[in-house]
N, C-alpha and C positions, 0 to 999 in steps of 0.2 A: 558542394552537394549535396543531398540526401539519394541514396541508392534503393528506391521506392519500390522496385521490384524484392527487396529485403526485409521492410516492413517488417516486423511484426505484434500483432496486434496482439498487447498485455492487458487489454480489460477483461472481464467478463460484463454480460448482458443482462441490462436491467430490465425483467421479468416480474408482469404482472403477477403476485402470491406469494415473491418470495419476501424476506422479512424484511420490511421496510419499504417497498415498492409495492405502489398500486395507483390507479390512472382510470377514468370515464372520458365516453365523448367530451368535446365543448362541445365539436361542428364535425355534420356529414358530408363529407360529398357529394352523397344523394339533395342536399334537400340543401343545404347553404352554400350548394361550391363550391367546398376547400374540407379534408378533411384536418383537425385537430384535439387533439387532446389534454387535458387536465390530470398534471401529473399530482402526488406524494408522493416523495420522498424522507428514509430518512435521510440524515447529514450523513451518515457513514453506512449504507446501503452501499453492498455492493464494490467495485474495485475505490476506493475512496482515497480522500487524504487528510492528515488531522493538522489541528491550528491549535499554538497555545491555549484557547481560552474554550479548547476541549476536556482539559485539565486542569485547571486555570492555573498553568506554566509560566503566564508572560502574557501581554498587553496584544500580541500580534494574533490577526486573524486570517481566517481563508482571502479572504479579499487582500489584504494587508503582505499576504507573502511572497517574496520577488521572488519574481518567475526565477531571476535565477537562479537560485535554492530549487528548484523542480526538474533541472536537469543538467545531463553532463556525463561522464565515460562511468562505467560499470563494472564492475566485477559480478558475475554471477557466481556460483558456490551452489557445489549440488551434493546434497546433505541427505540424500535423499537414503544412502544406504549407512548413515549416520546416526542420523536421529531419530527415536522413536516415536508413537505417540502420547503426548501430555511428557515430553522429558524440556527436560532448557537446552539450550544451542549457547555453548559460550564460545568465547574467545579460540581453545584450541577447538573448537573444529574448526576453525578458520586454515588451519595448517598453516603450510608457509605465504599464501596471503596477508598472514599476518604483520611478517617482518618485511614484506614488501609495499605496503599498503600508503600511498601518498593521499593527500590531505586533498578535499575537495573531491575524488571520486563518492562514484556511491557501491551501494554492494544490494546485492538481489541473490535471497535466499530459499532455495529451490528445494522443498519440501517431498515433492508431491499434494502437499494438501491440497491443493485448489479439485481434484478427484470427485473429493466430497462435498464440492458446492450445492450440490442440490439436495443431502440430507443435513436438513436445518438444526440438528440435535446434533449429532459429529461434527458436524463442520465446527462450530461456536463449542464444542468442551473439548479437552480431553487432546487440541491443539500440542503444538510443538512451539516451543515460545525462547522470547528475548528471559537469556538469566538477569543480574543486574550486571555482571563484572562485563558481558559485552556491551552494555548499553551505553555503561559507560567509556569502555574504547572506545565505539561509538563516538564520543564526544570527544574525547582528548586526540583521538587521529582524527577530527574536523569532515567525519564520513556525511558527507550532502544529503543525500536518499535515502532511506534504510526501506528496501522492498521485502514485503513478504507473501506465500498466498492466506494466508488465514485472514480469519474479519480481525482478528487484536495479534500485536506486538506480543503482549501479554495474556494469563491467563482473566477472563469476562467474569467467573463464575468467585474470583477471589480479588473482592477490591483493594486490598492495602498494596495488594501485588500490580493492576494493573493497574492503579494511580503512580510507586515505584515504580514503574520502568516509561511511560510517557513522561512523569514529571522527566525522569535523568534524560528523553531523549531532546524531550521539544525544549526544555531550558538549553539547554545545549545545540538548539538551533539546528538538531538534526531535523531533518524530514522525513515524516511517516508512511510510508506510499501502506496500505495493507488491502487484502484481497486481487492481490495479480492470480492472472491464470498465464498458461503455454510458456512456462518458466524452460521448459525442455525442449523450446527448440530453437532455446537462443547456446549461439558458442559461448566461452570462458570472457570472454572482455567484450561489453556493445557498448552504445549511444544510449541513453537511457530520458528517456520526458515523459513525463506526466504534468498535467495543466486541471486544475480543479476549477467546478464553477465558480465564478466568480461570486457570494452569494455578499453581503454587505453584513458586517459582523461576523460572522461565520463562523461557527465551532468545527467545523470542515463539511465536504463535500465531494459527493461522488466527481471522479476523475478521468479522464480515458490515455489509459499508457500506455507508450509504443517503444521499442529498443530495436534496433541495428546494428549489423556488426561494424567494429568496429578495424 
C-alpha cells in the first residue's frame, strides 16, 4: 500500500514560455462547451526521461522502455555541500553508498540545481554533471534509474561529453531522468517512480516523477 499522504511530487510544472513549451487554446468553455489546449512540447522539456534513440545508443524508444525500469527503491545522495557548479560528480561523491549499493536500485542526486530552473541560461550552462567514471559505475552496478536535477546528465555545450555520457548510460540500460525537483524533501531511501508519455518511436518524453519514503 502506498502511503498517499507521503508522496512527494518531483516533477517540474510545464509552463508556457519555458524552453520547449508552448500551447494555445483549441476549445473554449464559453464558445465550445469545454476547455482544451493544443500542446507543443520539446521531447526533453521539463522533467523528462531519455530513451536509447536520443543518442543512437540502441534500438529502444520511449514507448518500448519497460515500465519495470522506471521504478523501484532509490538512494537520495545529498551533494549540495560537495559539488560546485560546473564540476564533475564522481564515484567518490557517493561515499560509503558505493560499497553497499545493490543491483537494480536507483540513484537520485540532490545538487540543489533545480533552484535555477527559472533562469534558463544558468540552468543549462555550468551545471554539475556526471563524470565518465560514475556513468560506467552506474552501468557496472546495474543502477536502474539515475535521476538528476539539471536538464542533462552532461554539459549540453560540449557535444563530445554529452554524447559519451549518454551513450554509456543508455547502452548500459540505465534509465535517465533529468529535470527533477523537490529532492530536498526526501529522506535518504525512497521508492521512486517516473512514467513518460508513451510517444511512438520517441527519443524521450516529459515524465511525471514521484517518490515516497520506504
